[in-house]
N, C-alpha and C positions, 0 to 999 in steps of 0.2 A: 583684799585679793585672796581668793581661794588657792590653796597650795597643797600638793601631795607629793610624796616620795622625796627624792633628792636628799634623804638622810645620810647616805654614804658620802656624797659630795660635801655636805655640811660638816660631817664628822672629820673628814680629811682636812678641810679648810681650817677648822678650829684647832685641830692637833698641830697643823703646820704653824699656825700663829703662836701657839704655846711654846713650841720648840725653837722658834726663831731667835728669841732672846736679844732683839735689838742690835743686829749687826750693823756694819757701816752702810749697808744698802737695804732698800725696802724689800719686804716679801711681796711677791707677785702671785696672785691667784688667777690663773688663766682659765676662764670658762669658755668652752667651745661647744658648738652644736649647731644644727640646722636652724634656719629661720623659723621662729614660732616655738622653739623648744623651751622657752622660759628662762633664758640666760639673764636678762635684765632684772627680772623679778627676783631670781635667786641672788644676784649681786646685791640688791637692796636688802634682801632678807639677811644675808651674811653681815652686811654693814650695820644693820640695826642691832644684831647680836654682839657686835664688837665695839659698840659705842662707849661702853664703860672703859674698855682697854685703850681706846683711842679717843680721848675726850676733846681733842683740838678741832674736831669737826669732820664733815664728810663733803668732799668735792665731787662733782659729777660733770662729765663732758661727753657729748655724743659726737664722735669724729665725723659722722655723716653730715653734721651741720657745717662742717668746715671742709668738705670734700668738693673738689671741682675737677672735672675730667679725670676722676679716679684718684687724684692725689689730694692729701690733706694739707691745708695751709697751716703749718704748725705754729707760726708766729701768732696767728689770730686765735688758735686754740689756747695757746699760752696766755693770750690777752684775757680770754674769758676766765681762765683759772685764776689769774692774778686779780681780776675783778672780784671773784668770789672770796678771795683772801683780803679784800678791803682796799686794794690798790685803786686809787682814782685814775681816770683816763689820762689826766694831764701828767701823771707820774709814770705811765707805762714807758718802758724802753722803746726806742724807735726801731731797733733791729731784732732779728731772731736771736742773735747771740746775747744782746742786752736783756731780752726778756728771759732767756734761759738763766742768766746770772741772777735776775730778780727772783725767779721762781725758786732757784736753788737756795737763795738766801732766805726767802720767806718760809720755806718748808724745812730748813735745817733745824734739827732738834725738836721738831713737832711730831706729835703722835696723831697723824692724820690718816683718814681713809680716803683714797682717791679711786673713783669708779670711772673707768674708761670704756665707753660703749662703742660697739661697731668698729673695732679695729680690724684691719685686714692683714696687717703685717706687724710684727713686733716692733720694727723700727718706727712705726707711727706713734707707738705708745711711749717709747723710751724718753723723749724730752719731757713728758708729762709725769714721769715717776717722781715721787717726793724725794728730797735729799736725805731724809733721816731714815736710819735703819729701824727706828721705832714705828715707822708708818707701814701701811698696808695698801697695796694697789690691787684692785680687782678689775681684770680686763676681760671684756666679753667680745668674742669673735665667732664667725661662722666656722672657721677651721683652726687647727693647731697653729700656735705662734712659735716658729722655730728659731727666730733671731733675737730672743731675749736672753740675757746672760745666764749661762748654766749655773745651777745651784741656787738661784734666786727665785725660781719659778716653780710653782706646783700646778701641774696640768690637771684640770678637772673637766673631763668630757661629759657632756649631757646627752645621753642617748634618748631616743623617744621613749615615752612611758610605756610600760607593758600594759596588757589588756585590763588587768585588775585595777591598776592605778588610774588608767584612762577612764574606766567606768566610774570609779570613785570621784574623780575630778568632775566628770560630767554631771553626776548626781549632786555634787556640791554647788555647781554653777546654776543648774536649773532643777529645782525640786518638783519634778513632774511625775504624776502617778503612771504615766504611760511607760516610763523606763522600767517600772516593776511589772506592770500588766502585760507588757509585750517584750519579754526578755530576749527573744531571738532578734527582733528588730533593733533593740538597744545594742546588742552585741554587734550587729551589722553596722550600726552607726559608729560605734567605737572603732571598729576595724577600718571604716572608711576614713577616719581622722588620723590613722597611722601614728597614734601616740604623741601628736604635737599639741601642747596646751593651747596654742593660738588657734589651731583648727577646731579644737573642742569648744573654745569660747564662742567662736562664730557659729558652730553647729548648735550650741545651746541657745543662742539668740534666734536661730532659725526655728528651733522647737517652740520657743516662747511665742514667736510671731504667728505660728500656725497651730494654735491651741485646739482647734476643733477637728483637726485631721488625725486619724489613727497613725501611730508612729510607723506602722508597716507600710502604709500608703506613702507617707512622707519619705521614708527611706527609699522606697521604690522610685519615687519621682527624683530624688536626689541622685540615686545611683544611675538611673537612666540618663539624666542630664550630664553627670560628671563623666560617665563613660564615653559620651560623645565628644568631650573636650580634648582628651589625650594630652593633658598637662599634669604637672606634679600635683599631688593630692591636696596640699594646702591651697594652692591656687584654684583647684577644683572646688573646694569648699567656699573660697571667696567668690568664685563665679556664681555658685548657687546663691550666696547672700546678695550678690549684685543683681541677679535676676529677680530677687524679691522686691527690689526697689521700684518706687513709682517713677514716672518719666522725668520729673524735675530732679529728684535725688540721683537718678542714674546719670543724667546729663551733667550735674555738678561733679559727680565722682569722676567722670571721664575728663572734664575740663581741669580739675584740680591737678591732674598729672602734669599740666603745663603751667601751673602757678609758679611764678618766680620765687626762689628762695626755699629753704627747707621747711618752713612752717607758714601758717596763714591764720588770719583772724576772721571773725564773722563778717567784718566790713569788707575785707578783700575777697572773701568767698562770694559775697553778694556782688562785688564788682565783676568777677570773672563769669558769674552766672548771668548777670545783666537783667534780672527780673525783679529787683527791689529787695529790701532787707527781709520782709516777711517771708517771701518765697524762699529765700536763702536759708533763713532760720529753720523753716519746716524741713527743707532738704537736709540740712546738717543734723537735725534731730533724727531723721530717718537713717542717715548714714551711721550715726552713733549707735542707734538701736541694732543695726545690722552688723555691728562690730567692724566697720570699715574705716574707722578713724582712731587715731591715738589722741586722747584728750588730756593726757597728763600735763600739768603745768611745770614741765622740767625747767624752763628758763625763769620761772617765778615772775613773769611779767604781769600777771593778773589782768590780762586783756582778753581772756577767752581763747587764747591761742591754741591751735590744733595742728596736727601734721598727719601726712600719709607717710608711714615708714617706707623705706626704699622699696621693699618687696611689694607693698600695696600700691605705691606710685607706679611701679612697672606694670602691675596688673591693670591699674586704671588706664594706663597708656595703651596696653594691648586691647582693652575693651573699646577704647576710643577708635583704634584702627579698624576694629571689626564693626562697631555699631555707630560710630560718629559720622559726621559729614564735614568735609574740608572747609566749606564756606562758614559753617557755624564755628568751627575751631579757629579759623583765621579771624573772625569777628571777635571772639573771646580773647584771643591773644592781643589783638590791637586794643581792645577795651581795657584789659588789665594794665597794659603799658601806660595808656593815657591816664588811668586812675592813679597809678603810683606816681606818675609825673605830676599830676595836679596836687596830690596830697603832699608830695615832697616840696613843691613850690610854695604851698601854703605854710608848711612847717618851717621852711627856710626863711620866709619873710617874717614869721613870728619870732624865730630864734635869733636871727642875725640882724634884723632891722633893715632899713633902707641901705642898699648897696648896688654895685654895678651888676646888672643881669641883662642878658641880650635876648633871651627867649620870651615870647609872648606868653601870658598867663593862659593856662588851659581852662576852658569853661567846664561847668559841671558835666559829668559823663552820664548819659541817660541810663537809668536802671542801676546806677552804682552810687549809693549814698556817700556823702563826704564824711570824714572823720569829725568828731566833735572837738575841733581845735578853736579855742577862743583867743581873740586878739588882746594883747596886753593893754592896749589903749582903753579898752572898755572896763578895766578893773577899777574898783573903788579905792583900793589900797595899793601902795607900792609893792608890798610883799606878795600880793596876789598877782600883780602884773609880772613880777619876776618869776613866780611859780608857773604862770602860763607860758612864758618864754622857755623855761626849763622843760616843761612837758613837750613842747614842740621839738626841742633839741633831743629829748629822750626818744621821741618817736623816730627821728632820723637814725639814731643809734640802734634802736631795737630792730628796725626794718632794713638795716644796712645790707644784709645778705640778699633780701628781695630787691633792693635798689640796684645793687651790682648786677644781679641776674637780669633785672629789667633792661639795663644797658645792653647786655649781650642779646637779649631777646629782641629788643627794638632794632638793633643793627641787623640781626638775621632776617627780620621782616622787611628790611629796606626802609624803616622809619628813621631816616637820617636826622631830621630836625629833633624828633623826640629823643634820639640817642644822645646827642650832645647837650640837649636841654636838661636831661637827667643829671648830667655831670655838674651842672651849676649848683644845685642843692647838695650834691655829694662833696663839693668843695667846702661848704660850711661844716659838714660833718668831719671832713679831713682835718680841718684846723684844730679840732678838739680831740679827735680820735683817729690818729693816723694809722691806717692799715696799708702799708705801702705796696704790698703785692697787689691787692685788690685795687687800690687807688691808681697805680700806674697802669694796670690793665684797662680800667674804666676810662681813664683820660686818654690813653692811646686809642681806644675805640672811639672816643669823642673826636679826636683829631681825624681819624679815618672817616667818620661819618660826615663831619663838616667838609672835608676835602671832597668826598664823593658827591655831596650836595652842591659843591661850588659856593658854599656860604663863607665868604672871606672873613667877615668880622668874627663869626663863630670859630673859624680856624685859628685866628689870632688868639682868642680867649682860651681855646683848648690847648694850644701849644704852651701858653703861660702856665696853665694849671698843671700840665704834665711836667714842666721844667722843675717845679719846686720839689716834689717827692723824688725826682731823679737826683738833684744835687744833694738832698738830705740823705740819700742812700749812697752818696759818694760818686755818682755818675755825672761829674761836673762837665765833662766835655760834651756829653749828649745833651745835658740841660742847656749849655751855652748854644749848641746848634739849634735847639728848638726855639730859643729866644731870638737868635739872629734871624731865623726864618719868619718868626712872628713880626719882628721889626721890619723886615723886607716887605712882608705882605701889607703892613700898615700903609706903606707908600703908594699902594695901588688901590686903596679903598675909595678915595674921593670923599664926598660929604654924605654923612648919615647922622641920625639923631644923637648917637652916643660916641661919635668918633673921637671927640676930645678926651672923654673919660677913658676910653679903651687905650688910646695912645699913652696917656699919663700912667695908666696901670701897667702897661707893658714895659715902659721905661723903669718903673718902680721894681718890677720883677728882676730886671737886669741888675739894678742896684743891689737888690738882696742877694743875688748870686755873687756879685763882686764882694759883698760883705762877707759871705761865707768863704770866699777864697782869700780874704785878708787884704784885698785891694781897696783900702778905705778911700783913697783919693778919687778913684774912678766911681766908687759907690756914692760918695758925696756929690759928685757932678751929676749922676743920674737922679738922685733924690732932689737936687736943686731944680733940675730940668722938669721933673715930674710935678714939683710944687708949683712952678710957674704955669704949667699946663692946667692944673686944677684951679689956679687963680683966674685964668682966662675964661673958664667955663661959665660961671664960677661954681666951685664945689667946696664948701667950707670943711667938710669932713676930710676930703682928700688933702687940702692944704694943711690941716692939723696933723694928719698922719705923716705926711712927708716932712713937715717941720720936725716932728719927733725923730724920724729916721735920720734926718740931716744932723740933728743935734747929737745923736749917738755916734755917727760917723765923724763929726767934727771933734768930739771928745777923744775918739780913738786916734785922731791925727795930732792930738796934743794941744789944741787951742781951746783950753777949758773956759776961758772968759766968753768966747763966742758961743761955745756949746751951752753955757748956762743961759744966755739970752734966748737961744733957740728953744731950749727945753722949757723955759718959763712961758714963752709964747704958746708952745704946744699944750702945756698943762692948762693954761687959761682957756684955750679953745676947747679942750676936752671937757672941762667943767661946764662951759657954756652949752656944749652940744649934748651934755648928759650921757657921756660915754664912760661908764664907771670903770671898766677894765683899763682903758687908756688913761683915765684920770690917775689911777693908782700907778701905772707903769711910767707915765711921764714924770710923776712926782718922785718915784724911786730913782729914775735915771738922773733927775736934777739933783737929788740928794748925793748921788755918787760924784757928780761933777763938783758940787760945793765942797764935798769932803776933799777932793783933789786940790781945791783952791785954799784949803786950810780953814774954811768957814764951817767948823765942825758943829756948832750949835744949830746953825741953820740946817745942816745936813741931817742932824738928829731929828729935827722936827719933821722934815720930809719923810724920813724913814718911818717915824712913828705913824704918820698918816697913811703911808703905803702899807704898813703892817696891819693896821686896822682894816684897810680895804681888802687886803688879801684874806684875812680871817673871815671877814664878812661874806666874801664870795666863796669861801671854802677852798681856796687855791693853795694847797700845801706846797706846790712847787715854788710859787712866788714867796710864800712865807719863809721857806728854807733859805732862799736867796737873800731876803731882807735880813734874816737873822745872821747870816754870814757877814753882811755889810755892817750890822750893828757890832759884831764881834771885832771886826777890823777897826771900827771907830773907837771902841773901848780900848783896844790894844794901843792905838796911837795916843790915846789920852792918858796912858799909864795906869789903866784899871784892868789888870790881868784877870782878876776873879770874875768881873762882869763879862769880859771877853770869853772866858771859858764857859760861863753859863749860857751865853748865846750860841756858842759853837756846839755845846752839848745838845741844846734844844733843836738846832738845825740838823745835827747828825741823827737824833732820834726820829725826826720826820722821815729822813731818807731810809733808815733802818726799817721803819714801819712800812715803807712802800717798796722794800726789797732792793733799794739802791745802795746799800752799804751793809757792813757787818757791825754787830755790837762792838762798842769800844773796847771791851775786855778781850776781844779776839784779834785786835789790831795793834801794831806798834803805836805808841803815843802820837808820833808825828802824823801818821796816816789818819788817826781817829779824829783829828781836828782840822784837816785841810778843807777850806771852803772851795766851792767849784765855780764861783762867780767870775765874770770877765774882768779884764783890766778896767780901772776907774769905777768899779762897783756897778757897772751897767747891767750885769747879769743876763 
């Protein structure tokens, strides 16, 4: 990337870092300036220069990726930062406060550089500041940030480049003899760009595109066109670049303003254009040449992901209002919703396997090629089958913002079936990656869509999906109300293909809520009722799962002999059904019950098998719980050294994932406390 000037800002930044001397709070370098002034590039330039001083790494977050209706979902932004620090999704705290504690623990004592892009207010950046005074935060915003703690912030305003620096940058970007041969026209072009590096880059691409035209003629054409627009200068240059596009590229640019989510891939761009992959690739190449795309792989997804920065997205939307047609836009919006729904359904089926879904599968969308997702069943080796399932689950996670946005878009278009249908694969994502703010909003929208459509089975399902994140967030009364409404609706459904499964699932949800409330007797009754319903269908997986839940509830009620029998049955069924995760979890639960019965050697064997399974799946949350159980087992057997070894290993896992502090910072009793449930069920 070509770069000129900004020496003063860099000098002030480096001097501030040298003088900071690692106080108890991090130094903040606040870069402010208009859109296109080069704030992000300067932030990375400073970060590169400070890498030796801050060897623990560089974290980057773009707050616009987490902005909805103008507000940042701070919990999700923290989730991305914790992921960059190596925290697995299963170890993420469920609430904003929990993630704040994790982030604070993970960054305490670290010499990190944190780049926070597109902040609008200081308060948006504060939760993302590292805990250590040895760290440096670089915050980029369009305007000054007044609400960051005084004394900890160095304000670095980036004004537009002066004429000399603008001319130098233009010459570096495009080495064209016309800039020397036509000095007056070159000065006019520099003046037109008003010292904004972004505008100069777009203008340079315009010059390269029209290599045969005299610069004076090109400038006259640009000036005439831009003077007719009456909009800010940067947008005027973008208008000129837009006018240089062919019909397909211009159409794609306008349509991308309505693409769900903050970024897009070549496949989803092809879907919204609807003319096939080749046409989309050609249009994307043209947009990139015109400087109307951000192609940096900021997220590191390696899937060719691109984005329209917010200013460009707004520009594309205005061009759509002026040049587009409502019918074409409506078709594109419906097409992208259907495409995301189809891909999400495919990914869900591959990641989760057979399960209760109510929506019909969406057929291929014309002009919108499918993602290359392969079914695990076709793999030659078990590890490849597992890798295919992981790839499908990873797609759901990577595209979560687009899927949440697709729910909102579908509902706004009156596509009620598509709205609640999108919530079904989002449920699979939720189980592994809870983002409760987004999940609750999406599932509420699913309830509203099913209600508006009068689709009673879907309404029951959506109320159940909404209930769980509600009770996990502490809203148990509202969760209970949703489940009671779902159960009342069940009585009005009559016969339909999946009535039995839906009824059994709804009763199971109520049992899980009662478990969360500590009402184990009522929970056990619900799990028993749900199990009988699954037997009547018949549904072996449902029977196995409810037997497992009933075994846990029975253990909590103190009848360990009965619990052991139930968990043995559940474990045997999980093995027969080849459900690896539930095989490990039923075995661990059984080990806890056997330990409670004094059958310690049998318990040890189950714990060892469960530990091997957890490590094989890479589930550190399960591994820590099992190590806690091993520690308790060793303690009861009079082997304190072995118990301490297991507790230390479990605690190290939690520290590594930001869920605790190093043992040397805690009182001894706190450092070794396990967090498992009574009876070792975890």
